[in-house]
N, C-alpha and C positions, 0 to 999 in steps of 0.2 A: 504494498500500498504507499501510497506516496505521502510522502510530508504534511502537504497541501490538506490532504483528504483525510490523515491523521487527525490535525489539529482542528478540522472543521466538524467533525465525527465528536471530537471531545468538546467542542464548544457547542454544539448541537443535544447533545448529553448532558450537558450540565444547565440548556436551556430548559429543557424539558423535565428535569428535576426539580429545576427550580419553582415552573409551573405547577407540577404536581404539589409540591409540599407548600406553595401557597395556598393552593386549593382547598389540600385539607387541613389549613389554617380557617380559612371561612366559614367552612361549614361545623365548627363547633359549634354548642351550645350558648347562646348568646349568656347564660350564667356562667360560663365560664371564661367567659374574655378579660376576667382579671384576676385569677388564681393568686392564693398566697402560696409561693412556691415552698416545699420542705426544705428547711434549713438542712444543708451537708449534701444535697442532693447532688452529686456531680458525673454520675454514671452515665447521665445522656450523652458526655463528652463520645465519641465514635472516631477512634483510630481508623478501622478500614473506609467509613465513609470520607473521613478526609482525604485521604490518598486518592479515591476516587473523582473528588469532588475539585480536588486541587488545582488539576491541569486547565481543565477546562476554566475554572471563574479566575486563575490567575490570568489567563488569556481576555478574560472580558475584562478585569479590572485595568490591564496592560493596556487595552485598543482606548478605553473610555479615560483613563486617569494618568497614563502614561507614569508610573509611579517610578522614584527615585528613591530607593531606602539606604541609607547608610548607616554605618558602625554596629551592625548585628553582632560584630564579635565583642562587643561589651554586655553581652548576655552571657551569662555563667553556663559553662556548660554542662555542669553537674550541681545540683542543690538547688534549693528554694531560693526565688529572687522576686522581687515585685516592681515592675514595670508600672513607673508612673506618667501618664501624658496629659496634654494639653487636648482639648477635644473641639472637634468643628464638623459644619456642615449640616448644623439639624439632624433630624431622624436619622437621613443618609448615613452620615459620619462617615466619609470613604475609607478614614484611618484604621477604622474598626477592621473592615473587612480586609484591608490592605496587609496590616500589620498582623493579621492572625494567618495569612497565607504565607507572609515570609518569613513569620517565625517559626510556622511549622513546618518549612521549606527548610531552613536553615538547621533547625534543632530535631527534627526528625517529627513525624506523627504522633510515636510512640512516647515521647516525652511529656508528662503531662502540663497542658498548659490552658489556664484557664482566664476569663476574662468576667468581669463583675458588670452589672447594667441593670438599669430600674425596669421595672415590672412592665411599663409598659412596652420597652423593647422587646422584651421577651411574648409579648401579645402580639407581635405586627406581622403582617404575615409571611415574611423572611425568618420570623423567629425559630422555625425548626431547622433551620441550617445552621442559625447560630448556635441554638444547644451542642448541634454535633460536633462544632469546633471548639466546642467547650464552655461558652458564655450563660453564666449564672446570673441568678438576682442578686443583688448588690446586698447581701445580710451578711452580717457581719461573723457568723457561723460559718456561711460559706467560704470568706475568706482567711478566717482560723484553720478552716478542714485543709484548706487547697494547700497553705502555706505549710502546716505541719506534717502533709503528704508527702513534701519535697517538691512540690509543685511551682511551676513560674505562673506569678497572678499578677492579671493588668488590671490597671485602674485607669480611672479618669476623676479624679476628686471635683472638677469644674462642673461636671454633671450636666444637667439641663441651662443652668446658671453661665457657664461659660460656651455650649455649642451652639446656643441662641444668640450670643453677642453678636451686634451690629456689623455690617460686611467691613466697617473703617477700620475697625479694631480686630482685624485679621492676624496681626502681628503683635499680638498681648496674649501672653498668658495670664489668666484671670482664673483662678480656681474660690474667687467670692470667701475666700479666708479658711476653707476646710481644710484641716491639719490633721485627719484621722488617718489618712494615710501613714504619717511617720510613728505615730503610736502604735500602726497596726507592723511595721519593719520593725521597730524599736523590741515591741513584746515577742516575735520572731526571731530577731537578731540576724536578719537578712539583709541583703544590700539592695537599695533604690535605684533602679537603674531606668531616669529620665530620658522619656520619650517625645520628639518636638515636632510636630505636623506643622504645614503651612499649605495652602490652597483651597483647604475645606470651604472657608466664608467665601468662596468664591464661587461654589457651587447653586448660589443663588444669593439674590438682594436682601439679607437681613436687616431690615429697619430699626425693630425694637426687641426687646427681650418680651415686653409686654405686663412686667411684674403686678404692675398696679391692677391690668386685668385678672391674673391669677390671683390677687388677694381680695378683689370686687367677686369674683366667682366662687370663691374658696376652695379652687384646685389643690392650693398649697397645705392645704389639711384633707381634704378627699385622697388624693392622688399622689401627695407628698412631690407636687411641681409647682417652681417658683415660680414659672414663666408659662406666657401664653403667646407663642412669638408671632409678629407681626413683620410678613416677608411677603417679597414678591418671586414666584418662580414659573418653571414650566412644566405643565401646561394652564395653569389655573390662572395666571397673574397674581392678583393679589388672593394668597394662598391660606385656605382653612388651616385652623389650628390645628397642626400634628398631622396633616396630610401627607402621605406620600410623595413624594414630588420626582420629575426627569432631573438628575443635576447636572449641569454645566459640566462638560467635559475639561474640568480645570485640572491643571498639573500637580500632583499631590507631591510631594517631599517629605520625608520622614527620616530624623535622624536620631538614633540611639547614642547618648551619653557614656562617658565611664560611671562605674558602680560606686554609690557613694556609701561608705559603711558608718551608720551614723554615731555608734560606740567608740568605733576607732577616732571619728573626727569631732564628737562634740563631746566625749563622756559620757559615765554613768548616771548627771544630774544634768541633760541638756534643756536649755532654755526654748522652748517651742515655738515660740513667738521669733527668737535668732534664726532658728534651723528653717522654717519655713521661708523667711525672706531668704535666705541664703540660696536652698533650693530654687526657688520661682527666678532666683537671679540668674542661675546658671542656667536657666533652662530660657530665661530671657534673651539672655546674649547670645545664646545659637538660635532663635527665632527671627531676632534683629538682624544676624548677619545671614539668615535665610532670606528674608525679605528686601535687602539690600541684594543680595544676587538675585533677586525677582527679577526679569525685565516688564514683564506686560502682566497685567490679570487675566486669569484662565489660561492664556498660552504659557505662561510659566518663566 
């Protein structure tokens, strides 16, 4: 079989699998749309499915986002580690898919690798594939269990606050003051590997987080969401809140930084405010450099 036919077959198979999985998601009972996932439930990750889906998905991501992933060698080859990333691109968050594919390729599909996500993400049309790649609910019990079992764990502390920041703040790391990732790494004595991404905020025009609207409609209490984003995207124009959209083909660049050993650098009684500012400053320096390197929006 020719290489072109092989690649086309992999891509077609991936598209079919995505469509079947999405259909399965929509046919669930309405009462099951927002379940509380059982803490510690990590068994949905499926190395065999990852191996099957990885080539076709990587081709799709490469054609659309032209990913440039740098510094994968900074992720420890053995033992637990905490990858901490800035969050971009709204619901689609291209760095989530791209990093899943890149890290799974680099470390091998057998190496346990999990990602924490909001319940809303785990009930999206393509949640089934995220679970197979190791995405679990952002529950402290899940985080503790993953690290205690020696896994690599990826978190995005900025959550919905950062992922829906205005497009003109694309080159800003903003976790909204959330420091839980530091205590998690310190508790398990694992290195922090910062992940810095640029390009996601160019997949649509993000105008406002809509925090005032979230408070008004009380979704901050009901769904633990601090935002109801106001944005312009394809195909909607002014986009319904949290509606899946077609992302613009913005070039995504991801860079991993050298691991940070909290105990070695900050001692046994760290000032968490100081550590937080230091970690964000390291990430911000890299993000600023990536922004300077970027010649044009979307094109990269």
